[in-house]
N, C-alpha and C positions, 0 to 999 in steps of 0.2 A: 525316628519319627519326630523327635523334638527338633532335630537339625532341619528336617524338611519344613516343619511349621515355621521355624525361624526364617528360612529362605523365602517362604511365601510372604511373610510379614515385610521383609526387607524390600521385596519387589512391589509391594502395594503402593500405588501412586497416591500422592496427596491430591486434594481437590484441585489445586492450581495446576499440578502436573497433568492430571487427567483432562482438565479443560484444554490445556495446551495441546495435548495429544490429539484430542478430537478436532480441534481447529486445524491442526496440521494435516490430518486426514481429509478434512473438508476442503482445505485449500487445494490439495492435489486433485480431488475429484471435480471440484468446481472449475479448476483450470483446464481440465481435459474434456468436460462435457457441459452443454447448456444447463441452465438452472433446472428446467423441467425434467431433465434426464438423470439427475442425481437423486438417488434414493437413500433415505435415512437408514434403512435396513442395511445397505451396503456399507455405509459409514460405520455403523455399529459392528458389522462383521469384521471389517479390516482392523478396527480398534480393539477387537476382542472383548466387547462389552455387550450387555443386553440393550435392546432398543429402549426399554424402560429407563435404563440409566442415562442414556443419551438424552431422552426427553426430560430427565430430571435437571440436566444442565441447560438444555435449550428446548423450551416447550413446543416450538413449531419449527418447521424447516425454514420459514422466513427468519425466525430469530437466529437460527444457526448460521445461515448465510450472512445475515447482517453482522453477526459477531465476527465472522471471517473477514468481512470488509473493514470493520472497525479496527480489528487487530492489525491488518496491513497498513491502514491509514496511520495509526499511532506509531508504528515502526518508522514509516517514511518521515513523519513529522519530527520524530526524535532525531533521526539521522541528519536532517537538513535544517535544524533549528537555527534561527538567526543568532549571531554573536555580536553583542553591542560593541560599538567602537571599531569594528573591522569593516573596511570599505566593501561595498556590495559586490564588486567584481571579484575580490578575493573570496568572499563568502560563497558566491555562486560556483566558482571553480571547486572549492572544497565540498560544497553541498552536492554538486553534480557527481563528484567522485564517490561520495558516500552513497548517493542515490543509485548510481550505476553498479556499485558493489552489491547493494541490496537487490537490485534487479537480477544480477547473476546468481547470488547465493540463495535467493528466495523466489526463484522463477515461478513456481506453482502459485505462491501467494500473490505475486504481482499480476499474473494472468487472471487469477480468480477475482482479484480486486476490480480489474477493468472489465470483467464479464458482467459485473453488477449493473452496468448501464444498459445492458441488453436484456436483463431479467424483466419479466412481465410484471413482477410484484412492485407496486408503487412504493411500499415501505422500504424495500431493499434499494430501489433507485434513489429514494430520498436520503438514505444513509450514504450512498455513493456521492450524491450531490453535495452533501454537507462536508464530506471528506475533501472533495476538490476545492470547495470554498475555503476550507481551512488552509490548504496549500497556497491558494491565491493570497489570502490574508498574510501568510507568513512571508511571502515574497514582497508584497507591498509594504509591509512593516520594515523590512530590510532596506528597501528603496527610500522610505520616508526618513530613516535614521541616518542615511548617507548624505553628507553635505553636498556631494556632487549632484544629488537629485532633490531630496527634501520632501517634506510632507505635502506641500502644494502640488508638486509634480506627481507624487504617488496617489494623490486623491483625484486626479483627473479621470473622467469616464473613459477616455480613449486608452489611458495607461492600464486601467483595470481590465478593459477588454483585451488589450494586447497580452497581458499576463495570462488571462484565461485561455486565449488562443495558443499561447506558447506552451501551456500545460498540455493541451490536446496534441500539439505538434510533438512534444517530447514523449508523450505516451505512444504515439504512432511509431516514432523512431525506435523506441525501446522494445516494443513488441516485435517489430521487424528484425531488430538486432538479435533478439532471442531466437527467432526462427532461423536466421542466416548464420549467426555466430561470427559475423564480421561487420564492419572493420574493428580495429582495436578499440578498447574502452576509451583511451585517450582521444582518439579521433571522434568518437561519439560525443564525448564531453565537450570538445572544442566546437563541434557542429552545433550542439544545443546552446552553448554559451553565445556563439555568434548570432544565432537566431534571435535570442532574447534581446541582446543589445542592439541588433539591427532593427528590431521592431520598435525599440524605445528611442532610437535616434531621432533628433528633430527633423 
């Protein structure tokens, strides 16, 4: 009996581990179904917890989906963070490699993240918009720090618009790539890289 009790204790998840488990389940369900068709009860059932425990972590479905979106945004930003002193073209190639690895390894989370824009809840869409704006700022900061471009270039309205359009282009490419499974990741990386610098060319 004591051994069984010890086994149960060892398997008990910490607060952080439980939260991560719930977010992983949520990412899968939100990636497969529209926001309105995902039920909190189903999340709790798959995670093996009570609905009350899930609501302890996330008071509403809106809070839960927003947390899924924020989690994926933070992952993407960490993977593609700018590196001071490195030319932006080199950073973009390395950042796209990391980004595309993330897309492959966390396909559910990536799809769930981009479903947020179609969610009817304004609060969820606001979180999504903030995440995209953070990605845009990260790219513009890398351009501003590169002597080949500079702060004046990165601050131009047309450049900001081009970067935001490129993010939408890259998202569409990646979602289709996930569906089709081709071409090779290196080809997708080169396509996205050419698209950005083509848009930024004088």
